[in-house]
Backbone as a chain_set.jsonl record, in Angstrom:
{"seq": "XXXXXXXXXXXXXXXXXXXXXXXXXXXXXXXXXXXXXXXXXXXXXXXXXXXXXXXXXXXXXXXXXXXXXXXXXXXXXXXXXXXXXXXXXXXXXXXXXXXXXXXXXXXXXXXXXXXXXXXXXXXXXXXXXXXXXXXXXXX", "coords": {"N": [[0.841, -1.173, -0.034], [0.393, 2.254, -0.631], [2.099, 4.977, 0.863], [0.845, 7.728, 0.5], [1.007, 10.45, -1.889], [3.912, 11.297, -3.418], [5.245, 12.761, -5.059], [4.167, 15.679, -7.535], [5.157, 15.979, -11.444], [5.342, 18.305, -13.903], [5.77, 18.569, -17.595], [7.706, 21.187, -19.043], [7.813, 23.492, -21.824], [8.723, 26.414, -20.587], [10.453, 27.134, -18.48], [10.161, 29.346, -16.379], [8.092, 30.848, -17.194], [6.456, 28.867, -16.541], [6.839, 28.253, -13.896], [6.408, 31.015, -12.782], [3.348, 30.738, -13.342], [3.122, 28.712, -11.095], [4.094, 30.472, -8.843], [2.601, 32.837, -8.27], [-0.347, 31.722, -8.947], [-0.772, 29.443, -7.29], [1.202, 30.303, -5.475], [3.322, 29.134, -4.565], [6.909, 27.723, -3.374], [9.92, 28.232, -4.64], [12.004, 25.678, -4.003], [14.485, 24.53, -5.328], [16.418, 24.516, -7.743], [17.669, 23.278, -10.759], [19.771, 24.345, -12.498], [22.684, 24.476, -14.472], [23.325, 22.291, -13.427], [22.384, 18.419, -13.956], [20.686, 16.109, -13.259], [18.663, 14.309, -13.37], [16.422, 13.807, -16.273], [16.234, 16.3, -17.587], [16.337, 19.826, -17.313], [15.305, 21.286, -14.117], [12.654, 22.11, -11.722], [11.739, 22.171, -8.177], [9.142, 22.91, -6.336], [7.356, 23.719, -3.109], [3.662, 23.565, -2.327], [1.792, 23.995, -0.377], [2.13, 21.472, 1.703], [2.895, 19.615, -0.419], [5.114, 18.427, -2.996], [5.892, 19.556, -6.002], [7.397, 19.432, -8.942], [8.839, 20.568, -11.834], [10.017, 20.191, -15.139], [11.922, 20.484, -18.004], [10.7, 20.499, -21.249], [8.649, 19.13, -24.135], [5.688, 20.574, -24.579], [2.474, 19.249, -23.896], [0.702, 17.566, -26.091], [-2.006, 17.072, -26.77], [-4.907, 18.424, -24.994], [-7.018, 17.076, -22.088], [-9.547, 15.835, -20.037], [-7.575, 14.832, -17.666], [-6.143, 15.94, -14.546], [-4.879, 18.098, -11.953], [-6.094, 18.681, -8.863], [-5.774, 21.476, -6.518], [-5.914, 22.297, -3.415], [-8.0, 25.357, -1.939], [-8.26, 27.885, 0.092], [-11.924, 29.276, 0.638], [-11.98, 32.115, 1.216], [-9.843, 33.205, -0.21], [-10.583, 32.402, -3.067], [-11.448, 34.157, -4.981], [-9.856, 35.974, -5.13], [-7.309, 34.29, -6.302], [-8.523, 33.326, -8.488], [-8.505, 35.865, -10.22], [-5.451, 36.169, -10.209], [-5.004, 33.991, -11.857], [-6.662, 35.264, -14.33], [-5.071, 37.632, -14.664], [-2.598, 36.471, -15.566], [-3.011, 35.751, -18.1], [-4.059, 33.152, -18.273], [-5.965, 30.205, -19.804], [-9.164, 29.862, -19.039], [-11.325, 27.058, -18.271], [-14.812, 26.651, -18.839], [-17.098, 26.701, -16.824], [-18.151, 23.529, -14.711], [-21.255, 21.999, -14.718], [-22.612, 21.76, -10.843], [-23.073, 20.244, -7.644], [-24.661, 21.766, -5.036], [-22.589, 22.402, -2.064], [-20.712, 21.036, -2.688], [-18.356, 22.225, -2.895], [-16.634, 24.884, -4.257], [-14.809, 25.624, -7.589], [-12.136, 26.127, -10.136], [-11.176, 25.625, -13.257], [-8.26, 25.646, -14.833], [-5.77, 26.562, -17.512], [-2.228, 25.392, -17.646], [0.445, 27.105, -19.461], [1.458, 25.182, -21.067], [-0.664, 23.651, -21.427], [-1.364, 21.541, -19.232], [-4.368, 20.655, -17.36], [-5.098, 22.267, -14.439], [-6.761, 22.676, -11.516], [-7.925, 24.889, -9.238], [-9.596, 24.397, -5.971], [-12.481, 24.339, -3.616], [-13.12, 22.343, -1.894], [-13.681, 19.873, 0.267], [-12.963, 16.247, 0.218], [-14.601, 14.668, 2.364], [-16.935, 17.005, 2.607], [-17.917, 16.714, -0.078], [-18.419, 13.895, -0.139], [-20.332, 13.999, 1.557], [-22.348, 15.43, 0.499], [-23.308, 13.792, -1.401], [-23.873, 11.876, -0.284], [-26.533, 12.295, 0.174], [-28.082, 12.042, -1.98], [-29.676, 13.038, -5.094], [-31.569, 15.452, -3.95], [-32.599, 18.734, -3.615], [-31.273, 19.487, -6.26], [-31.545, 21.354, -9.135]], "CA": [[0.125, 0.055, 0.045], [1.238, 3.8, -0.864], [1.533, 5.811, 1.837], [0.794, 8.946, 0.107], [1.651, 11.351, -2.819], [5.401, 11.654, -3.791], [5.366, 14.714, -5.881], [3.609, 15.347, -8.951], [5.918, 16.573, -12.152], [4.707, 19.029, -14.962], [7.318, 19.06, -18.427], [7.036, 22.19, -19.193], [8.617, 23.736, -22.306], [9.231, 27.405, -20.612], [10.325, 26.768, -16.583], [10.102, 30.705, -15.882], [6.768, 31.087, -17.422], [5.621, 27.988, -15.226], [7.303, 29.124, -12.317], [5.14, 31.963, -12.642], [2.214, 30.083, -12.715], [3.323, 28.089, -9.777], [4.256, 30.951, -7.746], [1.437, 33.446, -8.383], [-1.57, 31.122, -8.682], [-0.355, 28.593, -6.217], [1.668, 30.728, -4.41], [4.199, 27.634, -4.504], [7.876, 28.358, -3.223], [10.737, 27.328, -5.146], [13.402, 25.259, -3.036], [15.481, 23.622, -6.003], [16.215, 24.817, -9.628], [19.268, 22.612, -11.101], [20.621, 25.268, -13.332], [23.352, 23.935, -15.094], [23.397, 20.591, -13.366], [21.049, 17.906, -14.653], [20.717, 14.617, -12.479], [17.333, 13.899, -13.972], [16.337, 14.05, -17.935], [16.491, 17.534, -18.119], [16.729, 20.874, -16.218], [14.228, 20.854, -13.394], [12.695, 23.329, -10.654], [10.886, 21.789, -7.29], [8.616, 23.263, -5.561], [6.375, 23.438, -2.071], [2.67, 24.376, -2.578], [1.3, 23.425, 0.719], [3.397, 20.375, 1.662], [3.113, 18.804, -1.894], [6.405, 18.693, -3.537], [5.798, 19.655, -7.446], [8.658, 19.306, -10.03], [8.737, 21.089, -13.476], [11.087, 19.811, -15.941], [12.237, 21.273, -19.105], [10.525, 19.284, -22.178], [7.747, 19.212, -25.08], [4.127, 20.328, -24.139], [1.519, 18.394, -24.427], [0.122, 17.586, -27.765], [-3.504, 17.541, -26.654], [-5.787, 18.412, -23.836], [-7.976, 15.997, -21.84], [-9.829, 16.124, -18.473], [-6.777, 14.474, -16.912], [-6.122, 17.13, -14.122], [-4.564, 17.979, -10.543], [-6.821, 19.923, -8.132], [-4.949, 22.164, -5.403], [-6.753, 23.074, -2.327], [-7.547, 26.755, -1.917], [-9.824, 28.858, 0.874], [-13.08, 29.732, 0.078], [-11.63, 33.721, 1.538], [-9.112, 33.347, -1.057], [-11.045, 31.97, -3.973], [-11.64, 35.212, -5.933], [-8.159, 36.454, -5.542], [-6.492, 33.458, -6.896], [-9.177, 33.527, -10.022], [-7.645, 36.896, -10.503], [-4.14, 35.932, -10.654], [-5.296, 33.493, -13.377], [-6.832, 35.924, -14.928], [-3.965, 38.244, -14.762], [-1.561, 35.974, -16.246], [-3.791, 35.344, -19.318], [-4.363, 31.672, -18.548], [-7.071, 29.881, -20.318], [-10.029, 28.935, -18.117], [-12.41, 26.275, -18.476], [-16.312, 26.861, -18.497], [-17.601, 26.29, -15.11], [-19.222, 22.415, -14.996], [-22.2, 21.892, -13.317], [-22.087, 21.229, -9.553], [-24.337, 20.541, -6.899], [-24.39, 22.6, -3.871], [-22.114, 21.793, -1.146], [-19.595, 20.489, -3.019], [-17.084, 23.605, -2.698], [-16.299, 26.093, -5.934], [-13.906, 24.97, -8.123], [-11.774, 26.835, -11.233], [-9.992, 24.559, -14.062], [-7.167, 26.564, -15.871], [-4.962, 25.838, -17.995], [-0.816, 26.135, -17.726], [0.804, 27.658, -20.404], [1.595, 23.776, -21.71], [-1.699, 22.601, -21.746], [-2.067, 20.744, -18.233], [-5.491, 21.301, -16.383], [-4.986, 22.401, -13.277], [-8.018, 23.05, -10.446], [-8.327, 25.052, -7.644], [-11.094, 23.595, -5.383], [-12.682, 25.127, -2.233], [-14.324, 21.945, -0.916], [-12.833, 18.42, 0.809], [-13.484, 14.807, -0.136], [-15.704, 14.785, 3.548], [-18.139, 17.573, 2.214], [-18.305, 15.942, -1.444], [-19.34, 12.512, 0.137], [-21.736, 13.706, 2.518], [-23.435, 15.862, -0.27], [-23.395, 12.806, -2.68], [-24.981, 10.772, -0.026], [-28.021, 13.082, 0.471], [-28.309, 12.326, -3.024], [-30.299, 14.565, -5.95], [-32.14, 16.324, -3.187], [-32.107, 19.915, -4.012], [-30.749, 19.438, -7.373], [-32.424, 21.739, -10.324]], "C": [[1.18, 1.14, -0.03], [0.614, 3.943, 0.514], [1.59, 7.399, 1.606], [1.277, 9.327, -1.083], [2.806, 11.809, -2.787], [5.511, 13.298, -3.619], [4.593, 14.722, -7.094], [4.625, 16.565, -10.095], [5.317, 17.056, -13.688], [6.133, 19.241, -16.013], [6.491, 20.459, -18.976], [8.569, 22.899, -20.604], [9.393, 25.577, -21.923], [9.292, 27.714, -19.047], [10.157, 28.108, -16.081], [8.713, 30.839, -16.145], [6.156, 30.015, -16.189], [6.046, 28.249, -13.958], [6.687, 30.038, -11.905], [3.992, 31.544, -12.404], [1.865, 29.234, -11.49], [2.985, 29.094, -8.322], [3.375, 32.183, -7.561], [0.017, 32.811, -8.083], [-1.65, 30.509, -7.516], [0.195, 28.71, -4.945], [2.959, 29.429, -3.821], [5.452, 28.787, -4.213], [8.874, 27.409, -3.685], [11.908, 27.311, -3.96], [14.565, 24.549, -4.027], [15.422, 24.21, -7.472], [17.505, 24.232, -9.712], [20.153, 23.53, -12.017], [21.249, 24.113, -14.514], [23.569, 22.277, -14.884], [22.139, 19.741, -13.299], [21.797, 16.365, -14.209], [19.583, 14.65, -12.709], [17.201, 14.187, -15.524], [16.484, 15.339, -18.449], [16.493, 18.506, -17.039], [15.428, 20.875, -15.62], [14.323, 21.754, -12.071], [11.789, 22.117, -9.307], [10.497, 23.046, -6.65], [8.013, 23.22, -4.591], [5.19, 24.256, -2.482], [1.875, 23.516, -1.207], [2.672, 22.647, 1.336], [3.345, 19.259, 0.7], [4.273, 19.902, -2.381], [5.46, 18.662, -5.291], [7.249, 20.273, -8.109], [7.693, 19.803, -11.428], [9.94, 20.482, -13.931], [10.936, 20.257, -17.222], [11.901, 20.095, -20.072], [9.538, 19.785, -23.161], [6.352, 19.233, -24.39], [3.405, 19.525, -24.721], [1.034, 18.541, -25.66], [-1.312, 17.779, -27.767], [-3.714, 17.464, -25.392], [-6.532, 17.537, -23.651], [-8.014, 16.954, -20.488], [-9.134, 15.913, -17.196], [-6.294, 16.24, -15.753], [-5.231, 17.0, -12.486], [-4.958, 19.553, -10.062], [-5.565, 20.594, -6.684], [-6.195, 22.729, -4.376], [-6.694, 24.539, -2.276], [-8.841, 27.172, -0.724], [-10.745, 29.489, 0.407], [-12.663, 31.409, 0.012], [-10.836, 33.604, 0.34], [-8.989, 32.838, -2.621], [-10.836, 32.964, -5.291], [-10.206, 35.859, -6.189], [-7.38, 35.684, -6.443], [-7.369, 33.29, -8.326], [-8.623, 34.936, -10.615], [-6.838, 36.896, -10.99], [-4.225, 35.23, -12.23], [-5.247, 34.161, -14.413], [-5.574, 37.228, -15.997], [-2.47, 38.067, -15.736], [-2.057, 35.392, -17.589], [-4.064, 34.027, -19.66], [-5.476, 31.337, -19.052], [-7.547, 29.28, -19.346], [-11.281, 28.038, -18.557], [-13.93, 26.412, -18.364], [-16.567, 26.12, -17.294], [-17.758, 24.395, -15.557], [-20.413, 22.144, -13.789], [-21.882, 21.155, -11.972], [-23.468, 21.455, -8.712], [-23.707, 20.993, -5.481], [-23.535, 21.623, -2.811], [-20.811, 20.976, -1.57], [-17.736, 21.266, -3.359], [-17.303, 24.025, -4.734], [-14.948, 25.277, -6.521], [-13.59, 26.24, -9.615], [-11.086, 26.164, -12.013], [-9.881, 25.838, -14.819], [-6.342, 25.858, -16.689], [-3.544, 26.272, -18.37], [-0.359, 26.328, -19.299], [1.433, 26.205, -21.574], [0.417, 22.903, -21.912], [-1.902, 21.559, -20.266], [-3.398, 21.526, -17.77], [-5.173, 21.197, -15.256], [-6.387, 23.327, -12.382], [-7.735, 23.809, -9.427], [-9.997, 25.163, -7.146], [-11.165, 24.016, -3.871], [-13.037, 23.676, -1.042], [-13.139, 20.395, -0.099], [-13.615, 17.609, 0.435], [-14.554, 14.43, 1.2], [-16.77, 15.504, 3.105], [-18.861, 16.797, 1.425], [-19.229, 14.311, -1.154], [-20.387, 12.611, 0.673], [-22.563, 14.159, 1.453], [-23.824, 14.805, -1.131], [-24.284, 11.994, -1.567], [-26.344, 11.131, 0.281], [-28.57, 13.147, -1.244], [-28.868, 13.564, -3.967], [-31.475, 15.217, -4.882], [-31.632, 17.745, -3.486], [-31.139, 20.165, -5.65], [-31.872, 20.09, -8.651], [-32.129, 20.764, -11.522]], "O": [[2.36, 1.092, 0.317], [-0.397, 3.55, 1.096], [2.213, 8.181, 2.324], [2.104, 8.534, -1.532], [2.945, 12.829, -2.113], [5.682, 14.259, -2.868], [4.4, 13.643, -7.654], [4.822, 17.73, -9.748], [4.898, 16.232, -14.501], [7.187, 19.773, -15.665], [5.309, 20.71, -19.211], [9.787, 22.828, -20.437], [10.292, 26.041, -22.625], [8.441, 28.366, -18.443], [9.915, 27.971, -14.882], [8.043, 30.968, -15.12], [5.547, 30.357, -15.175], [5.268, 28.453, -13.027], [6.328, 30.072, -10.728], [3.451, 31.854, -11.343], [0.755, 29.062, -10.988], [2.266, 28.908, -7.341], [3.48, 32.612, -6.412], [-0.699, 33.235, -7.175], [-2.472, 30.879, -6.678], [0.081, 28.057, -3.908], [3.205, 29.102, -2.659], [5.427, 29.99, -4.474], [8.907, 26.213, -3.398], [12.469, 28.196, -3.315], [15.53, 24.028, -3.469], [14.405, 24.293, -8.162], [18.401, 24.543, -8.927], [21.342, 23.236, -12.142], [20.648, 23.262, -15.17], [23.839, 21.381, -15.684], [21.087, 20.108, -12.776], [22.817, 15.771, -14.556], [19.158, 15.405, -11.835], [18.078, 14.93, -15.965], [16.822, 15.535, -19.616], [16.638, 18.107, -15.883], [14.448, 20.556, -16.294], [15.339, 22.096, -11.466], [11.203, 21.17, -9.831], [11.232, 24.012, -6.441], [7.578, 22.079, -4.748], [5.355, 25.396, -2.917], [1.466, 22.365, -1.352], [3.829, 23.059, 1.417], [3.707, 18.116, 0.983], [4.449, 21.12, -2.333], [4.578, 17.856, -5.589], [7.91, 21.267, -7.808], [6.556, 19.582, -11.845], [10.857, 20.262, -13.14], [9.786, 20.443, -17.619], [12.449, 18.996, -19.985], [9.465, 21.013, -23.138], [5.877, 18.274, -23.78], [3.565, 19.091, -25.861], [0.971, 19.629, -26.232], [-1.86, 18.512, -28.59], [-3.072, 16.745, -24.627], [-6.969, 16.942, -24.636], [-7.38, 17.899, -20.019], [-9.476, 16.332, -16.091], [-6.188, 17.368, -16.235], [-5.008, 15.902, -11.975], [-4.639, 20.702, -10.367], [-4.688, 19.922, -6.14], [-7.156, 23.441, -4.67], [-5.621, 25.102, -2.498], [-10.019, 26.816, -0.744], [-10.444, 30.408, -0.354], [-12.923, 32.031, -1.018], [-11.518, 34.201, -0.494], [-7.963, 32.791, -3.3], [-10.244, 32.668, -6.329], [-9.66, 36.143, -7.255], [-6.773, 36.265, -7.343], [-6.67, 33.104, -9.322], [-8.28, 34.826, -11.792], [-6.789, 37.387, -12.117], [-3.782, 35.631, -13.306], [-4.399, 34.073, -15.301], [-5.369, 37.508, -17.178], [-1.693, 38.846, -16.289], [-1.377, 34.506, -18.107], [-4.27, 33.615, -20.802], [-6.326, 32.201, -18.834], [-6.953, 28.41, -18.709], [-12.17, 28.549, -19.237], [-14.175, 26.096, -17.2], [-16.165, 24.996, -16.993], [-17.461, 24.052, -16.701], [-20.42, 22.109, -12.558], [-21.116, 20.194, -11.894], [-24.419, 22.227, -8.837], [-22.626, 20.683, -4.979], [-23.712, 20.41, -2.706], [-20.06, 20.389, -0.79], [-16.629, 20.942, -3.789], [-17.817, 23.619, -5.776], [-14.263, 24.469, -5.894], [-14.451, 27.005, -10.05], [-10.002, 25.931, -11.477], [-10.683, 26.67, -15.244], [-6.201, 24.639, -16.593], [-3.367, 27.206, -19.153], [-0.867, 25.666, -20.204], [1.764, 26.407, -22.742], [0.412, 21.773, -22.4], [-2.787, 20.716, -20.414], [-3.503, 22.752, -17.792], [-4.906, 20.071, -14.836], [-6.806, 24.441, -12.699], [-7.153, 23.201, -8.528], [-11.027, 25.663, -7.596], [-10.217, 24.044, -3.086], [-13.173, 23.783, 0.177], [-11.913, 20.303, -0.161], [-14.806, 17.86, 0.252], [-15.492, 13.739, 0.803], [-17.802, 14.833, 3.097], [-19.939, 16.264, 1.693], [-20.215, 13.82, -1.703], [-21.323, 11.818, 0.574], [-23.564, 13.47, 1.259], [-24.904, 15.018, -1.682], [-25.345, 11.489, -1.934], [-27.194, 10.305, 0.615], [-29.278, 14.048, -1.694], [-28.633, 14.752, -3.744], [-32.499, 15.445, -5.526], [-30.426, 17.968, -3.6], [-30.416, 21.143, -5.843], [-32.842, 19.441, -9.041], [-32.731, 20.895, -12.587]]}, "num_chains": 1, "name": "protein.A"}
């Protein structure tokens, strides 16, 4: 059995641009930049988003976009400010998907390399509790 998430890696054509997204939208803190030293497949940088290790590596962007995504928890009070940061960076946001009340707010946006990221205010416990109530109150 796994003990949890180790890290998330995104391949990026422009590490500086992706670093701006991580720092400005996710408030990530850069803890390592390989520079000329190459220990892995390519130049890489490591960040902490809360206590989650996020790595970015130099490489070709995704060929196509899918709904595969990584969701990052954000406090409700910070949600609108984070959306404003996404807009300020000119990142493409997906239209909101239908939601039932009680599962939290989300915004989905694409990184410059086509990765789908989500900011989400809800928790697993809140979503399971809402789904357990079934379709009550759904229009």
